[in-house]
C-alpha positions in Angstrom: -38.5 -6.9 -33.9 -39.5 -9.6 -36.5 -39.5 -13.3 -35.5 -36.2 -15.0 -36.0 -36.3 -18.5 -37.7 -33.7 -20.8 -36.0 -31.6 -23.6 -37.3 -30.0 -25.5 -34.5 -28.0 -28.7 -35.1 -29.0 -31.5 -32.7 -27.2 -34.8 -32.0 -29.9 -37.5 -31.7 -27.4 -40.1 -30.8 -26.1 -38.1 -27.8 -27.0 -39.1 -24.2 -27.6 -35.3 -23.6 -31.4 -34.8 -23.8 -32.5 -32.9 -26.9 -34.2 -30.2 -24.9 -31.0 -29.5 -23.1 -28.9 -29.5 -26.3 -31.3 -26.9 -27.7 -31.3 -24.8 -24.5 -27.5 -24.8 -24.3 -27.1 -23.7 -27.9 -29.7 -20.9 -27.5 -28.1 -19.8 -24.2 -24.7 -19.5 -26.0 -26.2 -17.4 -28.8 -27.9 -15.1 -26.4 -24.8 -14.6 -24.1 -22.6 -14.1 -27.2 -24.9 -11.6 -28.8 -26.1 -13.6 -31.7 -29.6 -13.3 -30.4 -29.8 -9.8 -29.0 -32.4 -8.6 -26.5 -35.7 -8.1 -28.2 -35.3 -11.0 -30.6 -38.6 -12.9 -31.0 -38.6 -16.6 -31.5 -41.0 -18.3 -33.9 -44.3 -19.7 -32.9 -43.7 -22.9 -30.9 -45.6 -25.1 -33.4 -43.5 -23.7 -36.3 -40.2 -23.9 -34.4 -40.8 -27.4 -33.1 -41.6 -28.5 -36.7 -38.5 -26.7 -38.1 -36.2 -28.4 -35.5 -37.9 -31.8 -35.7 -38.9 -31.8 -32.1 -42.1 -32.6 -30.2 -43.8 -29.5 -28.6 -43.2 -30.8 -25.1 -39.4 -31.0 -25.8 -39.3 -27.6 -27.3 -41.4 -26.2 -24.4 -39.1 -27.7 -21.8 -36.1 -26.0 -23.5 -37.9 -22.7 -23.5 -38.9 -23.0 -19.9 -35.4 -23.7 -18.9 -34.3 -20.5 -20.5 -37.1 -18.6 -19.0 -36.0 -19.9 -15.6 -32.4 -18.7 -16.4 -33.8 -15.2 -17.1 -32.8 -15.3 -20.8 -36.2 -15.6 -22.3 -39.6 -14.1 -21.4 -43.1 -15.0 -22.6 -45.3 -12.0 -23.3 -49.0 -12.2 -24.2 -49.7 -11.0 -27.7 -45.9 -10.8 -28.4 -44.6 -14.4 -28.0 -41.3 -15.6 -26.7 -38.6 -12.9 -26.6 -34.9 -12.6 -25.7 -34.3 -10.4 -22.7 -31.1 -8.8 -21.3 -29.4 -11.6 -19.3 -29.3 -11.2 -15.6 -26.1 -11.0 -13.8 -25.9 -14.2 -11.9 -23.5 -13.9 -8.9 -22.2 -16.8 -6.9 -22.4 -16.3 -3.1 -18.8 -16.2 -2.3 -16.2 -13.7 -1.0 -15.8 -11.7 -4.2 -16.7 -8.2 -5.3 -19.5 -7.2 -7.7 -16.9 -5.5 -9.8 -14.8 -8.7 -10.2 -18.0 -10.8 -10.9 -19.1 -8.3 -13.6 -15.6 -8.4 -15.3 -15.7 -12.2 -15.3 -19.2 -12.2 -16.8 -18.1 -9.8 -19.6 -20.6 -7.2 -18.3 -18.3 -4.1 -18.6 -18.7 -2.6 -15.0 -18.7 1.2 -14.6 -18.8 3.0 -11.3 -20.3 6.4 -10.4 -19.0 7.6 -7.0 -21.8 9.4 -5.3 -20.1 10.0 -1.9 -16.6 9.4 -0.5 -16.1 11.1 2.9 -14.7 10.6 6.3 -17.4 10.7 9.0 -18.1 9.4 12.5 -19.4 5.9 12.2 -23.2 5.5 13.1 -23.6 3.4 16.2 -24.8 0.3 14.3 -21.9 0.5 11.8 -19.4 1.1 14.6 -20.6 -2.0 16.4 -20.1 -4.1 13.2 -16.8 -2.6 12.5 -15.7 -3.3 16.0 -14.6 0.3 16.7 -15.7 2.8 19.3 -18.8 4.8 18.5 -18.2 8.0 16.6 -14.8 6.7 15.3 -14.1 8.3 11.9 -14.4 5.9 9.0 -14.6 6.0 5.3 -18.2 6.3 4.1 -18.8 5.3 0.5 -21.9 5.4 -1.7 -21.5 4.2 -5.3 -23.7 3.4 -8.2 -22.5 0.4 -10.2 -23.4 -0.1 -13.8 -23.3 -3.2 -16.0 -22.7 -1.8 -19.4 -25.0 1.2 -19.7 -27.6 0.0 -17.2 -27.5 0.8 -13.4 -27.4 -2.4 -11.5 -26.6 -1.8 -7.8 -26.5 1.0 -5.2 -23.7 0.2 -2.7 -22.9 1.7 0.7 -19.7 0.7 2.4 -17.8 1.6 5.6 -14.1 1.0 6.1 -11.5 1.8 8.8 -9.2 4.6 7.8 -5.9 2.8 8.5 -6.4 0.1 5.9 -6.2 2.1 2.6 -6.0 5.5 1.1 -9.1 5.9 -1.0 -9.8 8.5 -3.7 -12.9 9.0 -5.8 -10.8 8.5 -9.0 -9.5 5.2 -7.9 -13.0 4.0 -6.9 -14.4 5.0 -10.2 -11.7 3.1 -12.1 -11.8 -0.3 -10.3 -13.5 -2.3 -7.6 -13.1 -1.8 -3.8 -11.7 -5.3 -3.2 -9.1 -4.8 -6.0 -8.0 -1.7 -4.2 -7.9 -3.5 -0.8 -5.8 -6.4 -2.3 -3.4 -3.8 -3.9 -2.9 -2.3 -0.4 -1.9 -5.6 1.0 -5.2 -6.7 2.6 -5.9 -10.4 2.4 -9.7 -11.0 2.6 -10.5 -14.2 4.3 -14.1 -14.6 5.3 -17.4 -12.7 5.5 -20.7 -12.9 7.3 -23.5 -12.1 4.8 -27.3 -11.9 4.7 -29.5 -11.7 1.6 -33.0 -10.4 1.4 -35.6 -8.5 -0.7 -37.7 -5.4 -0.4 -39.3 -2.7 -2.4 -37.3 0.3 -3.8 -37.5 3.7 -2.0 -38.1 6.8 -4.1 -34.4 7.7 -4.0 -33.3 4.2 -4.8 -35.7 4.0 -7.7 -34.4 7.2 -9.2 -30.8 6.0 -9.0 -31.5 2.5 -10.4 -34.0 3.5 -13.2 -36.8 1.6 -11.5 -40.3 2.6 -10.3 -40.9 3.2 -6.6 -41.6 0.0 -4.8 -40.0 -2.2 -7.6 -38.4 -5.4 -6.1 -34.8 -5.1 -5.0 -32.4 -7.7 -3.7 -30.5 -6.7 -0.6 -27.1 -7.8 0.7 -25.5 -6.9 4.0 -21.9 -8.1 4.6 -19.2 -7.8 7.2 -15.8 -9.0 5.8 -12.7 -10.0 7.7 -9.0 -10.3 6.8 -6.6 -13.1 7.5 -5.9 -11.9 11.0 -9.5 -11.5 12.0 -9.8 -7.7 11.6 -13.0 -6.3 10.2 -12.1 -4.6 6.9 -15.5 -3.6 5.5 -19.2 -3.3 6.3 -21.4 -3.2 3.2 -25.1 -2.7 2.5 -26.1 -3.1 -1.1 -29.3 -3.2 -3.1 -29.6 -4.7 -6.6 -32.3 -4.6 -9.3 -34.1 -7.9 -9.1 -35.0 -7.7 -12.8 -31.3 -7.7 -13.7 -29.6 -9.6 -10.9 -29.7 -12.9 -9.0 -27.6 -14.7 -6.4 -26.4 -18.3 -7.2 -26.1 -20.8 -4.4 -24.4 -24.2 -4.5 -25.9 -26.7 -2.0 -24.3 -30.0 -1.0 -25.6 -32.9 1.0 
């Protein structure tokens, strides 16, 4: 794709730094599709001159967008727009809800929906007797046309009546809410590892590619365990977002 000359209005009387004004405007254009994935930016010297900026100011704006996962620098190619990552806040929400909110057009392929005896480790986390029958789910979640996450979930049978069609149409948490379940709190751990061969095939990655992992136990408003989940996400397309306070 040819380099795209940019014209960006900057307010030099504003207290907002020029690099951040430029970064915000480019982020808006990328997220709204005005600068689609694959778009190449001009050479930094030409672009800085066009915008009337110093090279350090321009470079700081570009580095900000690289850190946001919106631009990438490639040797021999230059600076290029990439498909934005899904940035997920770490809170008690479902991936489906977060994708809808981000305008990412979620789609779900149900790989397994069955009733099976819970494995010992799962039964312990669900706080049920070993070999108690539970819903066992495996789903592949897409953002637009790209596979994003492979999700395994276990639920008690008495909470909800699940069907593959309903799971394909909407998110699990939406179905739980519609069944009168009030989700209150969750215990969650986040990690990373390489993709297995099977995960790589499902997610369109190479074996050993970096994956983010999330394990969650969710509880309702009366303290019942309502779900045990174990998910993996493509690290190239996904990140968790944390807010820290002091």
